[in-house]
MIDOSE-1310 file (N, C-alpha, C; in nm, 2 decimals, decimal comma, always signed):
residues 61
mgvt	+0,09/-0,11/+0,01/+0,01/+0,01/+0,01/+0,09/+0,13/+0,00; +0,06/+0,22/-0,08/+0,13/+0,34/-0,09/+0,03/+0,46/-0,07; +0,07/+0,57/-0,01/+0,01/+0,68/+0,01/+0,07/+0,81/-0,04; +0,02/+0,88/-0,12/+0,07/+1,01/-0,18/-0,02/+1,12/-0,16
eest	+0,02/+1,23/-0,12/-0,07/+1,35/-0,10/+0,00/+1,48/-0,16; -0,07/+1,55/-0,23/-0,04/+1,68/-0,27/-0,16/+1,78/-0,25; -0,13/+1,92/-0,26/-0,24/+2,00/-0,24/-0,29/+2,03/-0,38; -0,39/+1,97/-0,41/-0,48/+2,00/-0,54/-0,63/+2,00/-0,51
phcr	-0,70/+2,05/-0,60/-0,84/+2,05/-0,60/-0,88/+1,91/-0,60; -1,00/+1,87/-0,55/-1,06/+1,74/-0,55/-1,06/+1,68/-0,69; -1,03/+1,56/-0,71/-1,02/+1,49/-0,83/-0,95/+1,53/-0,94; -0,83/+1,60/-0,89/-0,73/+1,64/-1,01/-0,61/+1,57/-0,98
whpg	-0,54/+1,55/-1,10/-0,43/+1,48/-1,09/-0,32/+1,57/-1,09; -0,22/+1,53/-1,00/-0,11/+1,62/-0,99/+0,04/+1,55/-1,02; +0,12/+1,61/-1,10/+0,24/+1,53/-1,15/+0,32/+1,46/-1,04; +0,31/+1,50/-0,92/+0,38/+1,44/-0,81/+0,31/+1,31/-0,77
ftpa	+0,19/+1,27/-0,81/+0,13/+1,15/-0,80/+0,20/+1,03/-0,88; +0,24/+1,07/-1,00/+0,28/+0,97/-1,11/+0,39/+0,87/-1,07; +0,50/+0,92/-0,98/+0,61/+0,81/-0,95/+0,55/+0,69/-0,88; +0,46/+0,71/-0,79/+0,41/+0,60/-0,70/+0,34/+0,49/-0,78
peay	+0,23/+0,51/-0,85/+0,18/+0,41/-0,94/+0,26/+0,36/-1,04; +0,35/+0,42/-1,09/+0,45/+0,40/-1,20/+0,55/+0,29/-1,12; +0,58/+0,31/-1,00/+0,66/+0,20/-0,94/+0,59/+0,09/-0,91; +0,47/+0,10/-0,86/+0,39/-0,02/-0,82/+0,35/-0,12/-0,96
ldkf	+0,34/-0,04/-1,06/+0,32/-0,12/-1,20/+0,44/-0,19/-1,23; +0,56/-0,12/-1,23/+0,69/-0,17/-1,27/+0,71/-0,30/-1,18; +0,69/-0,30/-1,05/+0,72/-0,40/-0,97/+0,61/-0,51/-0,96; +0,49/-0,49/-0,97/+0,39/-0,59/-0,93/+0,32/-0,64/-1,07
llgk	+0,32/-0,55/-1,16/+0,27/-0,61/-1,29/+0,38/-0,64/-1,39; +0,48/-0,58/-1,39/+0,60/-0,58/-1,49/+0,71/-0,68/-1,43; +0,70/-0,70/-1,30/+0,79/-0,80/-1,24/+0,95/-0,74/-1,22; +0,95/-0,61/-1,23/+1,09/-0,55/-1,21/+1,13/-0,57/-1,06
kdvd	+1,27/-0,60/-1,05/+1,31/-0,62/-0,92/+1,36/-0,52/-0,83; +1,43/-0,43/-0,89/+1,50/-0,32/-0,80/+1,40/-0,18/-0,81; +1,29/-0,20/-0,75/+1,18/-0,07/-0,77/+1,15/-0,05/-0,63; +1,15/+0,07/-0,58/+1,11/+0,11/-0,45/+0,97/+0,15/-0,47
tdvl	+0,89/+0,06/-0,38/+0,76/+0,08/-0,35/+0,72/+0,11/-0,22; +0,82/+0,14/-0,12/+0,79/+0,20/+0,02/+0,75/+0,33/+0,01; +0,62/+0,37/-0,03/+0,58/+0,51/-0,05/+0,50/+0,56/+0,04; +0,52/+0,66/+0,12/+0,44/+0,74/+0,23/+0,48/+0,88/+0,22
rskf	+0,40/+0,95/+0,15/+0,43/+1,10/+0,14/+0,29/+1,17/+0,17; +0,29/+1,21/+0,30/+0,18/+1,27/+0,35/+0,20/+1,36/+0,47; +0,13/+1,47/+0,47/+0,15/+1,56/+0,59/+0,09/+1,49/+0,71; +0,02/+1,39/+0,71/-0,06/+1,31/+0,81/+0,03/+1,18/+0,85
tnvd	+0,15/+1,18/+0,87/+0,24/+1,07/+0,91/+0,23/+1,04/+1,05; +0,19/+1,13/+1,14/+0,20/+1,12/+1,29/+0,04/+1,13/+1,33; -0,04/+1,02/+1,29/-0,17/+1,01/+1,33/-0,19/+0,92/+1,45; -0,29/+0,97/+1,54/-0,33/+0,88/+1,65/-0,42/+0,77/+1,59
rakw	-0,37/+0,66/+1,55/-0,48/+0,57/+1,48/-0,57/+0,50/+1,59; -0,54/+0,51/+1,71/-0,65/+0,43/+1,81/-0,76/+0,54/+1,81; -0,75/+0,66/+1,76/-0,87/+0,76/+1,77/-0,95/+0,72/+1,66; -0,91/+0,69/+1,55/-0,97/+0,68/+1,42/-1,01/+0,53/+1,39
ilwt	-0,92/+0,43/+1,44/-0,96/+0,30/+1,40/-1,01/+0,22/+1,54; -1,15/+0,22/+1,54/-1,21/+0,17/+1,65/-1,24/+0,02/+1,64; -1,19/-0,04/+1,58/-1,20/-0,19/+1,56/-1,08/-0,27/+1,56; -1,10/-0,40/+1,58/-0,99/-0,50/+1,59/-1,01/-0,59/+1,45
apvl	-0,89/-0,60/+1,38/-0,88/-0,69/+1,28/-0,92/-0,83/+1,31; -1,00/-0,90/+1,23/-1,05/-1,04/+1,26/-0,92/-1,12/+1,25; -0,91/-1,24/+1,30/-0,82/-1,34/+1,28/-0,86/-1,43/+1,18; -0,77/-1,44/+1,07/-0,81/-1,53/+0,95/-0,75/-1,66/+0,98
n	-0,83/-1,77/+0,95/-0,78/-1,90/+0,96/-0,75/-1,97/+0,82
């Protein structure tokens, strides 16, 4: 999972978004090995998750 954020109007593409999906396509669709998909670019990196995630993930068997 990757997250990218830019200051744009709603539903508008920003050139800063392009590298993340290109990297995911290269790695997971085209099978390229040396691709960085560790993407997290957001002003919301220090979020109190307990405040917003009020559930527990189920255990899968």
